[in-house]
N, C-alpha and C positions, 0 to 999 in steps of 0.2 A: 235690417237687411234681410231680404228674401232672395234665395238663389234657385232658379229654375234650370234644371240639368236635364240633358237628354240629347238624342240624336237630332240632326236637322230634320225639320218636317213633322216633329211630334207635337207641335202646338204651343211651344214656350213663348214665342213672341206674340202670338194671338192672345194668350192668356195675359201677358203683361199689358197689352193694349186694352183688353177688356177691363182689367183692373183699373187702368188709368181713366177709362171712360166712366167707370163708376165713381172714381174720385172727383173727377171734373164735375159730374152731376151734383156732387155734394159741396162744390165751391172750392176744391183743392186745385192748385196749379199743377201742371205736369211738365216735366223736362226730359228730353230724350238725349242720351249721350251714346255715340258710336265708338269712342276710344276711351277706355278706362283710365288711361294716363291723365285725363282731364277731371277725375273725380274730385279732386280737392276744390277746384274753382266751381265745379257744378254743384257741390254740396253747399258752398258759401252762398251761391245764388239761390238754391232752393230754400236756404234758411231764411233769406230776405222775403221770399214770396211764400213762406209757410202759412198754413199747411200745404205740404207739397209731396209729389211722387217723383222720384228720379228713376228713370229706366236706363240701364246700362246693358248694351248688347254686347254678346261674345266676350265675356270677361277674360276667357283663356287666352284670347289673341295677345293681349298685352300684359297678362299676369301669369302666363304659362311658363314652365321651366324653372331654373334656379332662382331663389329669392335674392333680390338685389336692391339697390338704393331706391329705385323707382317703385318697386313692390312695397318697401317699408314706408314710403310716404303715403301710398294709398292706404295701407293698414293703419297708419297714424291718423289719417283723416277720418277713417271709419270709427277709430276709438274715440274721436272728438265729438261724434254724433250722440247726442243726449235725447232720451225720450221726449223731453219737454220742447225739443226743437220742432217736433211734429213734421219730421221728414221721413218718408219711407223709400228705401232703395230697393228696386226689383232688378236683379241682374240675371242675365241668361248665359249659359255656357254649353258648348257641344262637348266639352271634355273636362268634366269635373275632376278627373284624376290628374289632370295637368296643373290644377291650381295648388298654390301652397297650402298645407294644412293650417297654418296660422290664420288664413282667411276664413276658412270654414267653421272655425270654432264659434260656440255661442258668444254673443255679445257683438260679433261683427256680422255673422249671418245667423240670424235667430230662427230661420226656417230654411230647409233645403227640401225642395220638392223635385222628386226625380220622375220624369216623363217617359214611360215605357211604351212599347208598341202595344196597340189594342189586342185584347184577347177576343175570343169568338163573340162573346156578349156585346163588348164595345164595338166590335166591327159591325154587328147587325144594327146597333143604334146609329152608327155613322152612315151605313148604307141607307137606312130609313130617312135620315136627314136629307139625303141627296136624291131621293126617289119620290115619284108622285105618291100621294096618300093612299091611293087605291092599290098599291103593291103590297100584298100581304104574304105571298110565298116566295121566299128567297132560295129555297133548295139548299144546297151545300155552299152557296156563295160566302156566307158569313164565316164558315169554318175555313174555307180557302183564304179569306182575307185576314184571318188571324195572324198578328205579327207584322202586318204591312203598315206602312206609314199612312196617317189619316189622308194625306194628299193623294196617295195611291188608291185608297179606298173610294174616295170621291170620283177618281178617274174610272173606277169600275162602274159606278152608277151612270156616269156620263157616257161611257161607251155602250152600255146596255140600252140607254135611251136611243142612241144613234142606230144601234143594231135593229131596233124595231121600227125605225123611221117614224117616230112619233106615235106608234101604236102602244098597245099595252105591254108593258115590261113584265115578262114572265120568268120563271125560275131558270129556264134553259139559257135565256139570254144573259141573265146575270151570272150563271156559272160559267159560261163560255168567256165572258168578259173578265171574271175573276181570274180564271186560268191564264189568260193572255197577260194581265197586268202582273200577276205573280211571277211569270217569266222575266218580265222587265224589271221587277223589283229585286230579283235575285241578282241581275247584272248590276244594278245600282249598288247593291251591298258589296259586290266584289270590287266595283270601282272605288267606293269609299275606302275599302281596306288597301287597295293599291296606292291610294294617295297618302298613305302613312308608311313611308320607307324606313327601313331600319337604319338608324344613324349611330355610328360608333361613338362612344364616349370614353373620356378619360377623367377620373376624378382625382385631383391633386390636393394633398394635405399639407404641403410645405414647399418652400422655395424662395429664393432670393429675388425680389422684383427687378433687380439689376441684371439678372441672368436671362438670356434669351429663352423663349418659351419652349424651343426645341432642344434645350440643354439637357444633358443626362443628369445634372445637378438637382433637377426637380424630383421630388419623392412621390411616386405614383403608388396609390394604395389599391386601386382596382380598375379594371376595365370591363366593359359590358356593352349592351346594345339596347336601345330604348325606341319606342314608337315616337315619332315626332310629327 
């Protein structure tokens, strides 16, 4: 098991697909799963067509929160995966902190790769990938792009090309585009944060199942608030 963790847009899915392409070039089968609740059946299928790569998107969507029976079935399915099965599972998550700790331990996830936002050096490389080869002077654009998502950095290069109407992209065009996209990126970050409202939680340690949930007979050990 390999877990790719990070914010949306940092390149997790692209990395998984590149790995899958490399595997296919060597004769492996590739399977793509959008709902981790189907991991048991997907692993059984992958074993039949091994060697195989199974890609599981957004593992936190169906395995986030408290551990339950469905989560235990997934964990048991991963426990049954042996090295000789020749099946590699690559899973992505936008919220690794929401996953149960039992999932991330070695033996279930042998590697956890955290995708962080690019620093200035990486931003310069991403800009270069999206610009004509003759562009050598980026000015302060790479520094401005540091910490932005790769998709936003590609947008900086695109806007700079549009700004020059097909002419030579210079440092000024890149710097102006970087500042514009930086403002948009800041709004995106605030929007992502506002999508995670505070949800009140109550943790219960004992109670009679025959008693209604709102009964005072339930023993409450703590209350709090979590991001959901």
